[in-house]
A tleap script that builds the chain and sets N, CA, C and O, in Angstrom:
source leaprc.protein.ff14SB
mol = sequence {
  NMET SER ASN VAL THR GLN LEU HIE ASN THR
  THR PRO GLU LYS LEU GLN GLU SER ILE LEU
  ASN GLY ILE GLN ALA GLN LEU ASN ASP LEU
  LYS LYS SER TYR GLN PRO LYS GLU PRO GLU
  GLU TYR LEU THR ARG ALA GLU VAL SER LYS
  LEU LEU LYS VAL ASP ILE SER THR VAL HIE
  ASN TRP THR LYS ALA GLY LYS LEU GLN ARG
  HIE GLY LEU GLY LYS ARG VAL TYR TYR LYS
  ARG SER GLU ILE GLU LYS ALA ILE ILE GLN
  CLEU
}
set mol.1.N position { -14.387 16.753 -43.068 }
set mol.1.CA position { -12.821 16.777 -42.992 }
set mol.1.C position { -12.216 15.200 -42.388 }
set mol.1.O position { -12.040 15.179 -41.170 }
set mol.2.N position { -11.929 14.044 -43.068 }
set mol.2.CA position { -11.700 12.755 -42.525 }
set mol.2.C position { -10.493 12.757 -42.142 }
set mol.2.O position { -9.658 13.346 -42.830 }
set mol.3.N position { -10.180 12.202 -41.142 }
set mol.3.CA position { -8.358 11.391 -41.411 }
set mol.3.C position { -8.346 10.167 -41.918 }
set mol.3.O position { -9.195 9.334 -41.601 }
set mol.4.N position { -7.421 9.939 -42.726 }
set mol.4.CA position { -7.205 9.019 -43.405 }
set mol.4.C position { -5.420 8.461 -42.881 }
set mol.4.O position { -4.389 9.134 -42.917 }
set mol.5.N position { -5.613 6.995 -42.418 }
set mol.5.CA position { -4.066 6.548 -42.470 }
set mol.5.C position { -4.011 5.709 -43.879 }
set mol.5.O position { -4.942 5.406 -44.625 }
set mol.6.N position { -2.889 5.489 -43.969 }
set mol.6.CA position { -2.970 4.049 -45.003 }
set mol.6.C position { -1.088 3.573 -44.478 }
set mol.6.O position { -0.065 4.207 -44.222 }
set mol.7.N position { -1.490 2.125 -44.539 }
set mol.7.CA position { -0.659 1.809 -43.818 }
set mol.7.C position { 0.116 1.056 -44.884 }
set mol.7.O position { -0.539 0.014 -44.906 }
set mol.8.N position { 1.201 0.876 -45.896 }
set mol.8.CA position { 2.099 0.246 -47.165 }
set mol.8.C position { 3.126 -0.721 -46.141 }
set mol.8.O position { 3.682 -0.472 -45.072 }
set mol.9.N position { 3.093 -1.737 -46.876 }
set mol.9.CA position { 3.554 -2.867 -46.588 }
set mol.9.C position { 3.806 -3.364 -45.694 }
set mol.9.O position { 4.843 -3.730 -45.140 }
set mol.10.N position { 2.408 -3.405 -45.443 }
set mol.10.CA position { 2.313 -3.920 -43.887 }
set mol.10.C position { 1.147 -5.145 -43.818 }
set mol.10.O position { 0.041 -5.112 -44.357 }
set mol.11.N position { 1.567 -5.951 -43.213 }
set mol.11.CA position { 0.203 -6.902 -43.274 }
set mol.11.C position { -0.646 -6.922 -41.767 }
set mol.11.O position { -0.073 -6.694 -40.702 }
set mol.12.N position { -2.225 -7.261 -41.888 }
set mol.12.CA position { -2.860 -7.200 -40.924 }
set mol.12.C position { -2.079 -8.021 -39.650 }
set mol.12.O position { -1.665 -7.405 -38.668 }
set mol.13.N position { -1.992 -8.903 -39.740 }
set mol.13.CA position { -1.133 -9.841 -38.971 }
set mol.13.C position { 0.108 -8.749 -37.884 }
set mol.13.O position { -0.013 -8.299 -36.744 }
set mol.14.N position { 1.394 -8.639 -39.047 }
set mol.14.CA position { 2.290 -7.273 -38.322 }
set mol.14.C position { 1.559 -6.259 -37.943 }
set mol.14.O position { 2.185 -5.765 -37.004 }
set mol.15.N position { 0.644 -5.681 -38.109 }
set mol.15.CA position { -0.045 -4.649 -37.537 }
set mol.15.C position { -0.859 -5.157 -36.189 }
set mol.15.O position { -0.686 -4.449 -35.197 }
set mol.16.N position { -1.488 -5.990 -36.083 }
set mol.16.CA position { -1.682 -6.511 -34.792 }
set mol.16.C position { -0.752 -6.880 -34.040 }
set mol.16.O position { -0.887 -6.511 -32.874 }
set mol.17.N position { 0.319 -7.588 -34.313 }
set mol.17.CA position { 1.445 -7.472 -33.904 }
set mol.17.C position { 2.094 -6.873 -32.704 }
set mol.17.O position { 2.362 -7.145 -31.534 }
set mol.18.N position { 2.247 -5.638 -33.845 }
set mol.18.CA position { 2.804 -4.349 -32.944 }
set mol.18.C position { 1.870 -3.910 -32.556 }
set mol.18.O position { 2.560 -3.356 -31.701 }
set mol.19.N position { 0.903 -3.589 -32.327 }
set mol.19.CA position { -0.284 -2.960 -31.109 }
set mol.19.C position { 0.058 -4.120 -29.676 }
set mol.19.O position { 0.253 -3.744 -28.520 }
set mol.20.N position { 0.057 -5.187 -30.030 }
set mol.20.CA position { -0.225 -5.794 -28.725 }
set mol.20.C position { 1.468 -6.196 -28.023 }
set mol.20.O position { 1.718 -6.924 -27.062 }
set mol.21.N position { 2.389 -5.457 -28.868 }
set mol.21.CA position { 3.855 -5.648 -28.603 }
set mol.21.C position { 3.572 -4.320 -27.914 }
set mol.21.O position { 3.752 -4.599 -26.728 }
set mol.22.N position { 3.256 -3.129 -27.975 }
set mol.22.CA position { 3.516 -1.782 -27.609 }
set mol.22.C position { 2.451 -1.568 -26.075 }
set mol.22.O position { 2.764 -0.706 -25.254 }
set mol.23.N position { 1.226 -2.452 -25.864 }
set mol.23.CA position { 0.221 -2.692 -25.278 }
set mol.23.C position { 0.741 -3.603 -24.345 }
set mol.23.O position { 0.494 -3.346 -23.166 }
set mol.24.N position { 1.486 -4.736 -24.624 }
set mol.24.CA position { 2.435 -5.562 -23.246 }
set mol.24.C position { 3.388 -4.611 -22.832 }
set mol.24.O position { 3.196 -4.138 -21.712 }
set mol.25.N position { 4.201 -4.284 -23.355 }
set mol.25.CA position { 5.486 -2.806 -23.185 }
set mol.25.C position { 4.771 -2.019 -22.101 }
set mol.25.O position { 5.468 -2.162 -21.096 }
set mol.26.N position { 3.952 -1.425 -21.874 }
set mol.26.CA position { 3.326 -0.306 -21.933 }
set mol.26.C position { 2.328 -1.829 -19.989 }
set mol.26.O position { 2.366 -1.456 -18.816 }
set mol.27.N position { 1.979 -2.597 -20.237 }
set mol.27.CA position { 1.441 -3.344 -19.401 }
set mol.27.C position { 2.271 -3.684 -18.173 }
set mol.27.O position { 1.978 -3.773 -16.981 }
set mol.28.N position { 3.778 -3.896 -19.078 }
set mol.28.CA position { 5.102 -4.191 -17.931 }
set mol.28.C position { 5.490 -2.880 -17.388 }
set mol.28.O position { 5.626 -2.958 -16.167 }
set mol.29.N position { 5.692 -1.841 -17.800 }
set mol.29.CA position { 5.693 -0.750 -16.863 }
set mol.29.C position { 4.821 -0.864 -15.986 }
set mol.29.O position { 5.218 -1.370 -14.936 }
set mol.30.N position { 3.431 -0.481 -16.055 }
set mol.30.CA position { 2.647 -0.939 -15.027 }
set mol.30.C position { 2.651 -1.713 -13.751 }
set mol.30.O position { 2.467 -1.390 -12.577 }
set mol.31.N position { 3.014 -3.225 -14.564 }
set mol.31.CA position { 2.980 -3.699 -13.299 }
set mol.31.C position { 4.093 -3.544 -12.637 }
set mol.31.O position { 3.966 -4.067 -11.530 }
set mol.32.N position { 5.548 -2.886 -12.841 }
set mol.32.CA position { 6.291 -2.906 -11.977 }
set mol.32.C position { 6.166 -1.968 -10.629 }
set mol.32.O position { 6.536 -2.052 -9.458 }
set mol.33.N position { 5.280 -0.820 -11.623 }
set mol.33.CA position { 5.514 0.472 -10.377 }
set mol.33.C position { 3.829 0.395 -9.645 }
set mol.33.O position { 3.378 1.375 -9.052 }
set mol.34.N position { 3.120 -0.755 -9.780 }
set mol.34.CA position { 1.905 -0.792 -8.949 }
set mol.34.C position { 2.463 -1.510 -7.412 }
set mol.34.O position { 3.323 -2.324 -7.075 }
set mol.35.N position { 1.638 -0.851 -6.886 }
set mol.35.CA position { 1.768 -1.449 -5.231 }
set mol.35.C position { 0.202 -1.458 -5.293 }
set mol.35.O position { -0.418 -0.445 -5.617 }
set mol.36.N position { -0.466 -2.739 -4.945 }
set mol.36.CA position { -1.443 -3.455 -4.595 }
set mol.36.C position { -1.845 -2.485 -2.900 }
set mol.36.O position { -1.123 -2.866 -1.979 }
set mol.37.N position { -2.810 -1.430 -2.539 }
set mol.37.CA position { -2.696 -0.857 -1.505 }
set mol.37.C position { -3.927 -2.266 -0.794 }
set mol.37.O position { -4.914 -2.800 -1.300 }
set mol.38.N position { -3.120 -2.479 0.790 }
set mol.38.CA position { -3.658 -2.994 1.856 }
set mol.38.C position { -3.999 -2.482 2.823 }
set mol.38.O position { -3.373 -1.642 3.470 }
set mol.39.N position { -5.462 -3.111 3.130 }
set mol.39.CA position { -5.848 -2.383 4.251 }
set mol.39.C position { -5.457 -2.273 5.758 }
set mol.39.O position { -5.176 -3.325 6.333 }
set mol.40.N position { -5.423 -1.347 6.306 }
set mol.40.CA position { -4.872 -0.880 7.779 }
set mol.40.C position { -5.318 -1.905 8.718 }
set mol.40.O position { -6.461 -2.288 8.968 }
set mol.41.N position { -4.000 -2.335 9.268 }
set mol.41.CA position { -4.612 -3.129 10.487 }
set mol.41.C position { -4.655 -2.233 11.852 }
set mol.41.O position { -3.874 -1.317 12.110 }
set mol.42.N position { -6.210 -2.895 13.036 }
set mol.42.CA position { -5.821 -1.574 13.542 }
set mol.42.C position { -5.790 -2.783 14.997 }
set mol.42.O position { -6.529 -3.766 15.041 }
set mol.43.N position { -4.953 -2.483 15.897 }
set mol.43.CA position { -4.897 -3.099 17.300 }
set mol.43.C position { -5.434 -2.760 18.383 }
set mol.43.O position { -5.928 -1.636 18.468 }
set mol.44.N position { -5.467 -3.639 19.455 }
set mol.44.CA position { -6.058 -3.319 20.463 }
set mol.44.C position { -4.959 -2.714 21.206 }
set mol.44.O position { -3.866 -2.795 20.645 }
set mol.45.N position { -4.998 -2.009 22.562 }
set mol.45.CA position { -4.190 -2.259 23.697 }
set mol.45.C position { -3.453 -3.187 24.226 }
set mol.45.O position { -2.374 -2.961 24.775 }
set mol.46.N position { -4.298 -4.991 24.030 }
set mol.46.CA position { -3.888 -5.517 24.155 }
set mol.46.C position { -2.998 -6.628 23.795 }
set mol.46.O position { -2.336 -7.358 24.532 }
set mol.47.N position { -3.166 -6.607 21.909 }
set mol.47.CA position { -2.257 -6.831 21.179 }
set mol.47.C position { -1.168 -6.389 21.426 }
set mol.47.O position { -0.140 -7.032 21.641 }
set mol.48.N position { -1.371 -4.838 21.409 }
set mol.48.CA position { -0.259 -4.219 21.235 }
set mol.48.C position { 0.929 -4.334 22.422 }
set mol.48.O position { 2.156 -4.328 22.332 }
set mol.49.N position { 0.357 -4.401 23.148 }
set mol.49.CA position { 0.997 -5.353 24.726 }
set mol.49.C position { 1.945 -6.464 23.982 }
set mol.49.O position { 3.141 -6.212 23.833 }
set mol.50.N position { 1.572 -7.292 23.672 }
set mol.50.CA position { 1.474 -8.477 23.279 }
set mol.50.C position { 2.475 -8.573 21.925 }
set mol.50.O position { 3.155 -9.568 21.674 }
set mol.51.N position { 2.443 -7.499 21.199 }
set mol.51.CA position { 3.645 -7.114 20.416 }
set mol.51.C position { 4.601 -7.523 20.537 }
set mol.51.O position { 5.314 -8.488 20.257 }
set mol.52.N position { 4.530 -5.959 21.389 }
set mol.52.CA position { 5.665 -5.564 22.124 }
set mol.52.C position { 6.264 -5.905 22.816 }
set mol.52.O position { 7.337 -5.387 23.125 }
set mol.53.N position { 5.562 -7.345 23.525 }
set mol.53.CA position { 6.176 -7.895 24.923 }
set mol.53.C position { 6.367 -6.999 25.834 }
set mol.53.O position { 7.261 -7.122 26.671 }
set mol.54.N position { 5.497 -5.906 25.792 }
set mol.54.CA position { 5.398 -5.103 27.020 }
set mol.54.C position { 3.665 -5.117 27.852 }
set mol.54.O position { 2.614 -5.497 27.337 }
set mol.55.N position { 3.888 -4.544 29.315 }
set mol.55.CA position { 2.687 -4.351 30.037 }
set mol.55.C position { 1.578 -3.888 29.666 }
set mol.55.O position { 1.964 -2.960 28.955 }
set mol.56.N position { 0.502 -3.863 29.633 }
set mol.56.CA position { -0.792 -2.891 28.725 }
set mol.56.C position { -0.282 -1.264 30.015 }
set mol.56.O position { -0.574 -0.186 29.498 }
set mol.57.N position { 0.192 -1.177 31.057 }
set mol.57.CA position { 0.401 0.491 31.555 }
set mol.57.C position { 1.385 0.743 30.933 }
set mol.57.O position { 1.857 1.870 31.084 }
set mol.58.N position { 1.962 -0.075 30.138 }
set mol.58.CA position { 3.667 0.567 29.392 }
set mol.58.C position { 3.151 0.976 28.205 }
set mol.58.O position { 3.955 1.339 27.347 }
set mol.59.N position { 1.660 1.004 27.896 }
set mol.59.CA position { 1.585 0.717 26.381 }
set mol.59.C position { 0.660 2.476 26.456 }
set mol.59.O position { 0.760 3.436 25.691 }
set mol.60.N position { -0.118 2.304 27.610 }
set mol.60.CA position { -0.955 3.564 27.735 }
set mol.60.C position { 0.136 4.296 28.544 }
set mol.60.O position { -0.146 5.485 28.401 }
set mol.61.N position { 0.747 4.244 28.974 }
set mol.61.CA position { 2.408 5.108 29.452 }
set mol.61.C position { 3.260 6.301 28.329 }
set mol.61.O position { 3.680 7.457 28.382 }
set mol.62.N position { 3.173 5.049 27.237 }
set mol.62.CA position { 3.787 5.341 25.776 }
set mol.62.C position { 2.908 6.444 25.314 }
set mol.62.O position { 3.224 7.562 24.904 }
set mol.63.N position { 1.558 5.815 25.488 }
set mol.63.CA position { 0.403 6.954 24.877 }
set mol.63.C position { 0.630 8.480 25.194 }
set mol.63.O position { 0.833 9.447 24.460 }
set mol.64.N position { 0.505 8.316 26.763 }
set mol.64.CA position { 0.397 9.338 27.325 }
set mol.64.C position { 1.663 10.123 26.851 }
set mol.64.O position { 1.302 11.233 26.457 }
set mol.65.N position { 2.534 10.014 26.783 }
set mol.65.CA position { 3.880 10.156 26.602 }
set mol.65.C position { 4.496 11.266 24.748 }
set mol.65.O position { 5.315 12.159 24.531 }
set mol.66.N position { 3.320 10.331 23.727 }
set mol.66.CA position { 3.213 10.514 22.567 }
set mol.66.C position { 4.305 9.884 21.886 }
set mol.66.O position { 4.921 10.371 20.938 }
set mol.67.N position { 4.525 8.679 22.472 }
set mol.67.CA position { 5.461 7.556 21.471 }
set mol.67.C position { 4.613 7.433 20.702 }
set mol.67.O position { 4.787 7.909 19.580 }
set mol.68.N position { 3.433 6.776 21.007 }
set mol.68.CA position { 2.397 5.703 20.334 }
set mol.68.C position { 1.195 6.752 20.144 }
set mol.68.O position { 0.788 7.457 21.067 }
set mol.69.N position { 0.793 6.768 19.141 }
set mol.69.CA position { -0.686 7.007 18.330 }
set mol.69.C position { -1.657 6.406 18.412 }
set mol.69.O position { -1.724 5.381 17.734 }
set mol.70.N position { -2.783 6.773 19.248 }
set mol.70.CA position { -4.088 6.027 19.481 }
set mol.70.C position { -5.262 6.411 18.541 }
set mol.70.O position { -5.439 7.611 18.332 }
set mol.71.N position { -6.013 5.577 18.005 }
set mol.71.CA position { -7.302 6.459 17.442 }
set mol.71.C position { -8.339 5.512 18.404 }
set mol.71.O position { -8.030 4.655 19.232 }
set mol.72.N position { -9.879 6.059 17.925 }
set mol.72.CA position { -10.719 5.754 18.872 }
set mol.72.C position { -12.157 5.685 18.341 }
set mol.72.O position { -12.699 6.692 17.885 }
set mol.73.N position { -12.780 4.485 18.402 }
set mol.73.CA position { -14.199 4.475 18.241 }
set mol.73.C position { -14.796 4.572 19.386 }
set mol.73.O position { -14.370 3.960 20.365 }
set mol.74.N position { -15.895 5.375 19.438 }
set mol.74.CA position { -16.410 5.336 20.651 }
set mol.74.C position { -15.478 5.143 21.862 }
set mol.74.O position { -14.546 5.940 21.761 }
set mol.75.N position { -15.380 4.380 22.974 }
set mol.75.CA position { -14.704 4.071 24.048 }
set mol.75.C position { -13.603 3.033 23.879 }
set mol.75.O position { -12.812 2.583 24.708 }
set mol.76.N position { -13.781 2.739 22.425 }
set mol.76.CA position { -12.632 1.708 22.663 }
set mol.76.C position { -11.362 2.596 21.643 }
set mol.76.O position { -11.543 3.490 20.817 }
set mol.77.N position { -10.146 1.971 22.069 }
set mol.77.CA position { -9.201 2.958 21.211 }
set mol.77.C position { -8.301 1.381 20.779 }
set mol.77.O position { -8.199 0.251 21.256 }
set mol.78.N position { -7.806 2.098 19.665 }
set mol.78.CA position { -7.103 1.241 18.367 }
set mol.78.C position { -5.602 1.558 18.521 }
set mol.78.O position { -5.184 2.402 19.314 }
set mol.79.N position { -4.736 0.740 17.614 }
set mol.79.CA position { -3.475 1.625 17.310 }
set mol.79.C position { -3.096 1.105 16.028 }
set mol.79.O position { -3.171 -0.120 15.924 }
set mol.80.N position { -2.773 1.644 15.199 }
set mol.80.CA position { -2.537 1.369 13.844 }
set mol.80.C position { -0.985 0.881 13.553 }
set mol.80.O position { 0.096 1.467 13.608 }
set mol.81.N position { -1.420 -0.596 13.185 }
set mol.81.CA position { -0.035 -1.324 13.516 }
set mol.81.C position { 1.205 -0.720 12.492 }
set mol.81.O position { 2.357 -1.045 12.779 }
set mol.82.N position { 0.983 0.113 11.361 }
set mol.82.CA position { 2.400 0.841 10.735 }
set mol.82.C position { 2.561 1.538 11.631 }
set mol.82.O position { 3.750 1.561 11.949 }
set mol.83.N position { 1.830 2.261 12.342 }
set mol.83.CA position { 2.327 3.211 13.305 }
set mol.83.C position { 3.049 2.768 14.356 }
set mol.83.O position { 4.090 3.290 14.752 }
set mol.84.N position { 2.391 1.576 14.936 }
set mol.84.CA position { 3.459 0.807 15.804 }
set mol.84.C position { 4.828 0.405 15.418 }
set mol.84.O position { 5.746 0.571 16.221 }
set mol.85.N position { 5.092 -0.242 13.956 }
set mol.85.CA position { 6.408 -0.749 13.650 }
set mol.85.C position { 6.701 0.731 13.610 }
set mol.85.O position { 7.260 1.005 14.672 }
set mol.86.N position { 6.567 1.866 12.816 }
set mol.86.CA position { 7.688 2.950 12.536 }
set mol.86.C position { 7.900 3.599 14.072 }
set mol.86.O position { 8.758 4.441 14.338 }
set mol.87.N position { 6.926 3.023 15.037 }
set mol.87.CA position { 7.493 3.467 16.626 }
set mol.87.C position { 8.856 3.020 17.305 }
set mol.87.O position { 9.574 3.502 18.181 }
set mol.88.N position { 8.892 1.890 16.514 }
set mol.88.CA position { 9.845 1.234 17.305 }
set mol.88.C position { 11.104 2.041 16.453 }
set mol.88.O position { 10.967 2.067 15.230 }
set mol.89.N position { 12.482 2.788 17.112 }
set mol.89.CA position { 13.252 2.884 16.518 }
set mol.89.C position { 14.682 2.031 16.698 }
set mol.89.O position { 14.949 1.332 17.675 }
set mol.90.N position { 15.583 2.259 15.474 }
set mol.90.CA position { 16.714 1.679 15.364 }
set mol.90.C position { 17.946 2.165 15.995 }
set mol.90.O position { 18.488 3.201 15.611 }
set mol.91.N position { 18.516 1.265 17.192 }
set mol.91.CA position { 19.229 1.766 18.298 }
set mol.91.C position { 20.486 1.427 17.403 }
set mol.91.O position { 21.622 1.648 17.823 }
savepdb mol mol.pdb
quit
């Protein structure tokens, strides 16, 4: 048994236009909600101190106090830029 669909009073051009309009509407909805994934930027202690305009020892103290989250690779220490920006609170 096969399913058969019959279309009456429509031309191939009208059918194609109708399909394209439906696809275009779906694509527009998808574009509105799509957010491209941006790669995470990692900063060194020196870059964080420049960004925040503080001494490197202050960055170290804030890390020990838990105000900044550090990430390591080997003996190197990095900070995620997004976490640094979240750590800055509005007064």
